[in-house]
C-alpha positions as CSV (number, residue, x, y, z in Angstrom):
1,M,1.9,-2.4,-8.3
2,L,-0.9,-2.6,-10.5
3,D,0.0,-4.9,-13.7
4,L,-3.2,-5.8,-15.6
5,K,-1.1,-8.8,-17.2
6,E,-0.6,-10.8,-13.9
7,L,-4.3,-10.1,-13.2
8,N,-5.3,-12.4,-16.4
9,L,-8.3,-10.8,-16.5
10,S,-10.5,-11.9,-19.2
11,V,-12.1,-8.9,-20.0
12,Q,-14.5,-8.2,-22.5
13,Y,-15.9,-4.9,-24.9
14,A,-18.9,-3.4,-25.1
15,V,-18.6,-1.8,-28.3
16,N,-21.2,0.5,-30.9
17,Q,-23.1,0.1,-34.4
18,S,-19.7,1.3,-36.2
19,G,-17.7,-1.3,-33.6
20,E,-15.9,1.2,-31.6
21,R,-15.1,0.1,-28.1
22,V,-17.4,1.6,-25.7
23,A,-17.7,-0.3,-22.7
24,V,-15.8,-2.7,-20.5
25,I,-17.4,-5.9,-18.6
26,V,-14.6,-7.0,-16.1
27,P,-15.1,-9.9,-13.8
28,V,-15.9,-9.0,-10.5
29,E,-12.9,-10.0,-8.6
30,G,-10.7,-8.0,-11.2
31,F,-12.6,-5.0,-11.1
32,E,-11.8,-5.0,-7.2
33,E,-8.7,-5.8,-7.4
34,L,-8.2,-3.0,-9.9
35,L,-9.8,-1.1,-7.4
36,E,-7.5,-1.9,-3.7
37,D,-4.4,-1.1,-6.8
38,L,-6.2,2.4,-7.7
39,E,-6.9,2.9,-3.6
40,D,-3.6,2.1,-3.0
41,L,-1.6,4.4,-5.6
42,A,-4.1,7.3,-4.4
43,A,-2.8,6.9,-1.1
44,A,0.8,7.0,-1.9
45,A,0.3,9.9,-4.1
46,E,-1.2,12.3,-1.5
47,R,1.5,11.4,0.9
48,R,4.5,11.6,-1.4
49,D,5.3,14.8,0.2
50,E,5.4,13.7,3.5
51,L,8.6,13.8,5.9
52,T,10.8,10.6,5.9
53,V,12.3,9.0,8.8
54,S,14.9,5.4,7.6
55,H,14.5,2.2,9.6
56,R,17.3,3.3,11.6
57,E,15.7,6.5,12.8
58,L,12.6,4.7,13.8
59,L,14.0,2.0,15.7
60,D,15.7,4.2,17.7
61,K,12.8,6.0,17.9
62,L,10.9,3.3,19.2
63,G,14.0,2.3,21.9
64,L,14.4,-1.0,19.4
């Protein structure tokens, strides 16, 4: 699961003339990890309503 503290990102902020944060600068490696987690979450959300099969049922279907 996505945990920003575990990623230990050295995040920097770009600010406007008023000092308001307007953008984030993240190291590429951390950004790629965030994208991967986001893609995983999107896939899980898309499949939320799919029927599930228990582990035992799967093993039985596979003859194991």
